[in-house]
C-alpha positions as CSV (number, residue, x, y, z in Angstrom):
1,M,78.2,120.8,68.2
2,N,78.4,118.1,65.5
3,R,75.7,119.9,63.5
4,F,77.9,123.0,63.6
5,I,80.7,121.0,62.1
6,T,78.5,119.4,59.5
7,A,77.3,122.8,58.4
8,L,80.8,124.0,57.9
9,L,81.7,120.8,56.2
10,L,80.3,121.8,52.8
11,A,80.2,125.5,53.2
12,S,82.5,125.6,50.2
13,A,81.9,122.1,49.0
14,I,81.5,122.4,45.2
15,L,83.9,123.9,42.8
16,P,83.1,125.6,39.4
17,A,83.5,123.6,36.3
18,W,86.3,125.7,35.0
19,G,88.9,125.2,37.6
20,E,92.3,123.7,36.9
21,S,92.6,120.1,36.2
22,K,95.3,117.6,35.1
23,T,93.9,117.3,31.7
24,T,92.1,119.7,29.5
25,S,88.4,119.3,30.2
26,T,86.0,118.7,27.4
27,R,82.8,120.6,26.8
28,H,80.7,117.5,28.0
29,E,82.7,117.4,31.3
30,R,82.1,121.0,32.0
31,N,78.4,120.7,31.1
32,Y,77.9,117.8,33.5
33,I,79.7,119.6,36.3
34,V,77.6,122.8,35.7
35,E,74.5,120.6,35.8
36,G,75.6,118.9,39.0
37,N,76.4,122.1,40.7
38,K,72.9,123.5,39.9
39,L,71.3,120.4,41.2
40,Y,73.5,120.5,44.3
41,K,72.5,124.1,45.2
42,E,68.8,122.9,44.8
43,E,69.6,120.3,47.4
44,K,69.0,117.5,44.9
45,Y,72.2,115.7,46.0
46,A,71.3,112.3,44.4
47,D,70.7,113.9,41.0
48,A,73.9,116.0,41.4
49,E,75.8,112.7,42.1
50,V,74.6,111.3,38.8
51,A,75.8,114.4,36.9
52,Y,79.3,114.3,38.5
53,R,79.6,110.7,37.7
54,K,78.9,111.3,34.1
55,A,81.5,114.0,34.1
56,L,84.0,111.4,35.5
57,Q,83.0,109.0,32.8
58,E,84.2,111.7,30.4
59,N,87.4,112.2,32.3
60,A,88.2,110.1,35.4
61,M,91.1,112.4,36.3
62,N,89.0,115.5,36.7
63,E,89.8,116.6,40.3
64,I,86.8,119.1,40.3
65,A,84.3,116.4,39.4
66,Q,85.9,114.1,42.0
67,F,85.7,116.7,44.8
68,N,82.1,117.7,44.0
69,L,81.1,114.0,43.8
70,A,82.4,113.5,47.3
71,A,80.5,116.5,48.5
72,S,77.3,115.3,47.1
73,L,77.8,111.8,48.7
74,L,78.5,113.4,52.1
75,R,75.3,115.3,51.9
76,Q,73.4,112.1,51.3
77,G,75.2,109.7,53.6
78,S,74.7,108.9,57.2
79,A,77.5,109.1,59.8
80,S,78.4,105.4,59.1
81,G,77.0,104.9,55.7
82,E,78.6,103.5,52.5
83,T,78.3,106.9,50.8
84,Q,80.4,108.6,53.5
85,Q,83.0,105.8,53.2
86,E,83.2,106.3,49.3
87,A,83.4,110.1,49.8
88,T,86.3,109.6,52.3
89,R,88.2,107.4,49.8
90,I,87.7,110.0,47.0
91,L,89.0,112.8,49.2
92,Q,92.0,110.8,50.2
93,N,92.8,110.0,46.6
94,I,92.6,113.7,45.7
95,L,95.3,114.4,48.5
96,R,97.4,111.7,47.0
97,D,97.3,113.0,43.4
98,A,96.1,116.5,43.5
99,E,98.0,119.2,41.7
100,N,95.5,122.0,42.5
101,I,96.4,123.5,45.9
102,S,92.8,124.9,46.4
103,I,91.4,121.4,45.9
104,A,93.9,119.9,48.3
105,E,93.1,122.5,50.8
106,K,89.4,121.8,50.7
107,A,89.9,118.0,50.8
108,Y,92.0,118.4,54.0
109,Y,89.4,120.6,55.5
110,N,86.5,118.3,54.8
111,L,88.5,115.2,56.0
112,G,89.3,117.2,59.2
113,N,85.5,117.7,59.7
114,L,84.8,114.0,59.1
115,A,87.5,113.1,61.8
116,F,86.1,115.7,64.2
117,N,82.6,114.1,63.9
118,E,84.1,110.7,64.6
119,Q,85.6,112.3,67.8
120,D,89.1,111.6,66.4
121,Y,90.3,115.1,67.5
122,A,94.0,114.5,67.2
123,K,93.6,113.5,63.5
124,S,91.3,116.4,62.8
125,I,93.8,118.8,64.2
126,D,96.5,117.5,61.9
127,L,94.1,117.7,58.9
128,Y,93.0,121.3,59.7
129,K,96.7,122.3,60.0
130,N,97.4,120.9,56.6
131,A,94.4,122.9,55.2
132,L,95.8,126.1,56.7
133,R,99.3,125.5,55.3
134,R,97.7,125.5,51.9
135,N,95.5,128.5,52.7
136,P,96.3,130.5,55.8
137,D,93.2,132.6,55.2
138,N,90.8,129.7,55.8
139,D,89.0,131.1,58.8
140,K,86.7,128.1,59.1
141,A,89.6,125.7,59.3
142,R,91.3,127.9,61.9
143,E,88.1,128.0,63.9
144,N,87.5,124.3,63.8
145,L,91.2,123.7,64.7
146,R,90.7,125.6,67.9
147,L,87.6,123.7,68.6
148,A,89.2,120.4,68.0
149,Q,92.1,121.3,70.3
150,K,89.7,122.1,73.1
151,R,87.8,118.9,72.5
152,L,91.0,116.9,72.5
153,E,92.0,118.5,75.9
154,E,88.6,117.7,77.4
155,Q,88.9,114.1,76.1
156,Q,92.4,113.6,77.6
157,N,91.1,115.0,81.0
158,Q,88.2,112.5,80.8
159,D,90.5,109.6,80.0
160,Q,92.9,110.7,82.9
161,N,90.0,110.8,85.3
162,K,88.8,107.4,84.1
163,D,92.1,106.0,84.6
164,Q,92.3,107.4,88.1
165,N,88.9,106.1,89.0
166,Q,89.9,102.7,87.7
167,N,93.0,102.7,89.8
168,Q,91.0,103.7,92.8
169,D,88.5,100.9,92.1
170,Q,91.4,98.4,91.8
171,N,92.9,99.7,95.0
172,Q,89.6,99.4,96.8
173,D,89.2,95.9,95.4
174,K,92.6,94.9,96.8
175,Q,91.7,96.4,100.2
176,D,88.4,94.5,100.2
177,Q,90.1,91.3,99.2
178,N,92.8,91.8,101.9
179,K,90.1,92.5,104.4
180,D,88.2,89.4,103.4
181,Q,91.4,87.3,103.7
182,N,92.1,88.7,107.2
183,Q,88.6,88.0,108.2
184,N,88.9,84.4,107.0
185,K,92.2,84.1,108.7
186,D,90.7,85.3,112.0
187,Q,87.8,83.0,111.6
188,N,90.2,80.0,111.0
189,Q,92.2,81.0,114.1
190,N,89.1,81.2,116.2
191,Q,88.1,77.8,114.9
192,D,91.4,76.3,115.7
193,Q,91.3,77.8,119.2
194,N,87.8,76.4,119.7
195,K,89.0,73.0,118.5
196,D,92.0,73.2,121.0
197,Q,89.7,74.1,123.9
198,D,87.4,71.2,123.0
199,K,90.3,68.9,122.9
200,D,91.5,70.1,126.3
201,K,88.1,69.5,127.7
202,Q,88.1,66.0,126.3
203,D,91.5,65.4,127.8
204,Q,90.4,66.6,131.2
205,Q,87.2,64.4,131.3
206,P,89.0,61.1,131.8
207,Q,91.0,62.6,134.7
208,N,87.9,63.8,136.4
209,Q,86.3,60.4,136.0
210,D,89.4,58.7,137.4
211,Q,89.2,61.0,140.4
212,K,85.6,60.2,140.9
213,Q,86.4,56.5,140.7
214,N,89.2,56.6,143.2
215,P,86.9,56.4,146.3
216,Q,85.3,53.3,144.9
217,Q,88.7,51.7,144.2
218,Q,89.7,52.5,147.8
219,Q,86.6,50.8,149.1
220,Q,87.2,47.8,147.0
221,G,90.9,47.3,147.5
222,G,91.6,48.7,151.1
223,I,90.3,50.4,154.3
224,S,88.3,53.6,153.8
225,Q,89.3,56.6,155.7
226,Q,86.2,56.5,157.8
227,N,86.8,52.9,158.9
228,A,90.4,53.7,159.6
229,E,89.4,56.6,161.9
230,K,86.9,54.3,163.7
231,I,89.7,51.7,164.3
232,L,92.1,54.3,165.6
233,K,89.5,55.7,167.9
234,A,88.7,52.2,169.4
235,M,92.4,51.7,170.0
236,E,92.8,55.0,171.7
237,N,89.9,54.2,174.0
238,E,91.3,50.8,174.9
239,E,94.7,52.3,175.8
240,N,93.0,54.9,177.9
241,A,91.1,52.3,179.7
242,T,94.2,50.2,180.4
243,R,96.1,53.3,181.7
244,Q,93.3,54.2,184.0
245,R,93.2,50.6,185.4
246,I,96.9,50.5,186.1
247,N,96.8,53.9,187.8
248,A,94.0,52.8,190.1
249,E,95.9,49.7,191.2
250,K,99.0,51.7,192.0
251,K,97.0,53.9,194.3
252,K,95.8,50.8,196.2
253,G,99.4,49.7,196.8
254,G,99.2,46.5,195.1
255,A,100.6,45.1,192.0
256,P,98.5,45.4,189.1
257,S,96.3,42.4,188.7
258,R,96.5,40.3,185.7
259,K,93.6,38.7,184.1
260,P,93.4,35.0,185.0
261,V,94.4,32.7,182.3
262,T,91.5,30.5,181.5
263,N,93.3,28.4,179.0
264,P,96.5,26.9,180.6
265,W,97.8,25.5,177.2
């Protein structure tokens, strides 16, 4: 599509040597412009540039020579070359000082095409409108205006979608960040719980050891349960034997005998 705009750019680029100008043109000016136009049509744009510059040496205020010089520079220059930059400056100067409405119209139109090729669609729209204000019959300006408006709408939609995608990416990043923070928090809580459990186990270990040591302490400091049971059993046996002996003596009718005292003291 840029080739289409470039083709339209110079469809009516050069102007005849006898157009209106701020000052009365001399024969030399007109001859140089005629020579430049002939070379331009032969696509000898560098040679045409030389002829237009000679015309401007004769009269620096000649708007036709200025405009045609800008046209020859645009034909030579690349999209970002110095020749295009010089051509842009010339066209802007024409708009500032031009008295010829036709020249101003064509300057607006070509500057609109330059802005379009740089994808500055909003600026190109404004320039095309200015060209149409000076010549409502400029069908090329009207066609390019519609195209620029369409491109601007597409560009704005793309920017809007880009912003939405960026917002979605930012929201996703925040969600991922919150998820990571929650995971780290859960991990820290689990670690704290494990530490508490380990601490509880350590606190319980001395108690279990003390419980295991209690039987030993009982054996060292007192009578064990097993020995106590043996003593109680022996005492019960002795009491039973004494009771049986007393009962047997009562049956015989006699007083219970006492064991002789062997030691009188």
